[in-house]
KOLMIMAR-68772 format. One line per field, with one value per residue (C-alpha): residue number from 1; residue in three letters; chain; x, y, z. Coordinates in steps of 0.001 Angstrom, whole numbers, always signed. Example, Ala and Ser with C-alpha at 12.3 -4.5 7.8 and 13.67 -1.06 7.14 Angstrom:
! residues 2
lovo: 1,2
torti: ala,ser
torkol: A,A
east: +12300,+13670
north: -4500,-1060
up: +7800,+7140
END
This chain:
! residues 86
lovo: 1,2,3,4,5,6,7,8,9,10,11,12,13,14,15,16,17,18,19,20,21,22,23,24,25,26,27,28,29,30,31,32,33,34,35,36,37,38,39,40,41,42,43,44,45,46,47,48,49,50,51,52,53,54,55,56,57,58,59,60,61,62,63,64,65,66,67,68,69,70,71,72,73,74,75,76,77,78,79,80,81,82,83,84,85,86
torti: met,thr,ser,asp,asp,phe,thr,leu,ser,ser,pro,pro,leu,pro,gly,glu,val,pro,gln,ser,val,ile,ala,glu,leu,arg,glu,cys,arg,lys,arg,ala,ala,asp,phe,ser,gln,ala,phe,ser,glu,ser,val,arg,ala,gln,ala,glu,lys,tyr,gly,val,ala,pro,ser,ala,leu,arg,arg,phe,val,cys,ala,leu,glu,gly,gly,asp,ile,asp,lys,leu,thr,arg,glu,ala,glu,asp,ile,glu,arg,leu,val,ala,ala,glu
torkol: A,A,A,A,A,A,A,A,A,A,A,A,A,A,A,A,A,A,A,A,A,A,A,A,A,A,A,A,A,A,A,A,A,A,A,A,A,A,A,A,A,A,A,A,A,A,A,A,A,A,A,A,A,A,A,A,A,A,A,A,A,A,A,A,A,A,A,A,A,A,A,A,A,A,A,A,A,A,A,A,A,A,A,A,A,A
east: +13479,+12540,+11091,+14661,+15348,+13170,+15390,+14544,+16954,+14466,+11166,+8189,+5230,+2355,+347,+3083,+4754,+7899,+7777,+10794,+8786,+5776,+8018,+9533,+6108,+4883,+7876,+7202,+3559,+4596,+7043,+4402,+1936,+4573,+5376,+1678,+1099,+4112,+2861,-612,+819,+3057,+168,-1967,+823,+1695,-1953,-2532,+642,-360,-4103,-5326,-7561,-5517,-7525,-6829,-3110,-2982,-4853,-2618,+626,-653,-1717,+1691,+3457,+1130,+1169,-2559,-2443,-4505,-7235,-7218,-7374,-10426,-12109,-11416,-12887,-15992,-16414,-15959,-18726,-21034,-20499,-21020,-24330,-25567
north: +7674,+11049,+14247,+15593,+13135,+15261,+18138,+20555,+22753,+25611,+26160,+25080,+27250,+26883,+23781,+22410,+19183,+18158,+14826,+13607,+14032,+12267,+9379,+9109,+9129,+6423,+4274,+4853,+3849,+656,-247,+425,-1849,-4583,-4366,-4333,-7499,-9207,-8208,-9603,-12885,-13165,-12458,-15136,-17717,-17033,-16904,-20307,-21683,-20505,-21056,-17469,-15424,-13457,-10287,-10551,-11032,-8110,-5795,-6836,-6228,-2910,-1821,-2709,-840,+2167,+2447,+1707,-1444,+165,+1090,-2448,-3932,-1809,-2766,-6470,-6193,-4504,-7221,-9921,-8357,-8019,-11629,-12867,-11007,-12527
up: -5258,-3848,-5203,-5302,-8137,-10401,-11491,-14256,-16192,-16323,-14566,-16682,-17402,-14937,-15804,-18078,-16945,-18836,-20653,-18663,-15457,-16986,-18082,-14606,-12950,-15320,-14381,-10675,-11170,-12978,-10205,-7557,-9372,-9656,-5939,-5073,-7064,-5464,-2006,-2738,-3975,-909,+1448,-230,-64,+3570,+4635,+3072,+4666,+8149,+7892,+8192,+5943,+3392,+4052,+7783,+7234,+4791,+7164,+10072,+8157,+6800,+10287,+11686,+8911,+9093,+12870,+13056,+15186,+17972,+15497,+14064,+17564,+18458,+15206,+15802,+19296,+17899,+15266,+17908,+20044,+17037,+15977,+19547,+19730,+16468
END
């Protein structure tokens, strides 16, 4: 679904959002919440299966998907140094 899917027959008044757009946004929000819950459940199951912390697996997958793997790598190195110094 893209923003192009929201077509209006006539332009609304400033500050006025048509009910059809509100309904569509509510449906998008519900779908996003459903997918988020399914992702969380999958992460927990796979983390348990492979013996890694769920939060670590989630952060790794999100970093891969978001193109932030270098940032995550630097952060992991910093945490490793801090823990070693403790």
